[in-house]
C-alpha positions, 0 to 999 in steps of 0.5 A: 947380474949374479953367477947363478943365473947367467945363460949359455948365450952370455956364457958364449958373449962374454968369451967373445969379448975375451973377459978373463979366462977366470971369469968364464971358469966361475961363472961355468962352475956356478952354473954346473953346481946350480944344474947339479944340484937341480938334479938332486932333487929330483933324484929325493924325489919317492918312486914306484915302489917294488913290484911282485912282477919287474917292469921295464923302464917308461922310456923303453918299449921295443916291441916284435915286429907282426908279420902275420897275425893268424893261427900260422903266422910269426913274429919278429925279434927286433934286433936293432933295439935288443943288446948283447946276446940273450933276447929278451923272452918277450921278445923271442919271435914266433911262428906257429902253424896252428896257434898257440894251444893252452896246456895245463902242465899237471895233466902233460904227459910225454910218449916216447915208443916205437923202436925200444925196448920200454915204452914210457910216458913222462909227466912234467914233474918226471922229466924235472927228475932228471940232472938238468943241463942249461944250453945257450942258442940261437933258435931261427926259423930257416923261412928267416930274411926271406924278403932278403933274397927275391928281388922283388920282395926288396923295399929300402925301408926295412928294419933288420928285425923285419928282414932277419927277425925269425933268430932270438937266442936263450938260456934254455934249460932242461933235460939231455934226450939221450937221457929219455931215451936210455931210460926206454933203449933205444933199439941198435937199429933206431936211426930217426926221431919223429918229434910230434907237437901237441897244437891244432895242427900237430905240427911233426919232424923227422930228426936223424941221429947226428943230432940226437947227441945235442938235444934237449927237452926243454922246460926252462927260458932265460931262468924261468919257465917257456915261454907259451909261445915256445911250446910250454911246458916241454918243447924239443931243443936242437942247437944250430938246427931249423926252427921248425924241427924243434918242435914245442907243446912236445907229446910225442917221441917215436923211433923208427929206422927211416924219415917218416916223411911228413908234411913238413919235409916234403910240401914245405921246409923243402929246397926246389933246385934249379934242375927240379929236385929238392934238398931234403932235411937241410936241418942245420943253419948256415953262417949268416951275419947281419948290421943292426947299426946303421941300418934302417932308419937310422940317420948319421947326423954328423960326419965321423967315427961311427961303430958299424955293429951287428950279429953273426951266428951259425949252425955248426960250431962256433963263428970264426971271424966277421969282417965288413965291407964300406965300399960295397964289398971291393974291400972287406976288413976283419971286426971285433967279435964281442965276448963271449962267442958259445957254439951254436949262439949269436955273436955281436961284431963291431968295426970302426969306420970314419963316414966321410958324408958319401954315400956308402954301402956297408956290408958285413959276412960271416965265417964259421970255424969249419971255413964256410963263408956266406955268401953272397946273394949272386952266390947263393942265386946261382946254387938254389935258382929262384924257386928256393925259398928256405934258408936264404943267408946271403949277404945283408948291405945297407945305403947310407945316404949323403945325408946319413939317411940308411937304408936296406941296399941289396938291391942296388948292388945287383 
């Protein structure tokens, strides 16, 4: 028998019989050399040639979760399969109210009018002549995570992306809104603007002056032109503000001294409170976090040390810390934040956990630099009531079974 054809089973049997360590070492080395030679031969086989458009490995097949395949529908980013903080452009969540329009960039115009000294129209070429800026920040639908708020909708077999996947982070490139407004000459009493889209729904939203300084007119996303689903050729970017107000396919901005009270901020995107009143223009996104591993459908295949990983974000600047509980919220410990930690941007966190093989509930909560703490489900229900629909940023929980299977577990704790 030669060393080159010794099987793993024979090696183990040889060791059990007490044969000398030198023989085992030699046999193991021979086995490794043969394996390396096979891998080397395989590695030197001709591969694919360069192409004009890059492709993912055929072994990587991330997909968005389609919630409603309708003109007024949405898809959700698979948070559980992403790494880092940048969402690949083709996995950015979508939310539409009238489908995705096809707009010829050569015919595009943006009108700025109303309470300005000089109404102007800007072509795409005009906009690109101004000094460009880039911002890395998230966009989140204010309806994100609704299935984690209503008890009757909660189900065990939901992934992080299906639960909270209406949030995505990109590097956005364009022109500061203030640059274009300066060209038009905003009148002193102007305190609101109306942004209108070129989609079939002609979606319109009022934006108060407090958000104008950071606002951008963007045409680029992650180093390329905006994807059509993200507003090609131009959209409004409002870092930290709910996604519906960041109007896509932007065609018109009108300045005024009062809000315009459009459908999307009266009949929709308001929160009815227990006292019968409604929260309006609650535009800033509150701090939120979610554990992306372990989460459904992950399985912990053995006891021992596992790294709990997740995402946290806030519309009020930076995430200052994230805390993790492995006992259903009784005790909390600080997680490690992964650099970079940027304002109005998703932040990665991790926490090392020694799982003993017992049923466990793992949770995370985010705290931002203003001191705001992500609330529990009960805290949010006490304030918002059960008729609220937007900004449902309550703490999420995952249930780890003795088998290692993981399920959404918030309904077990309320």
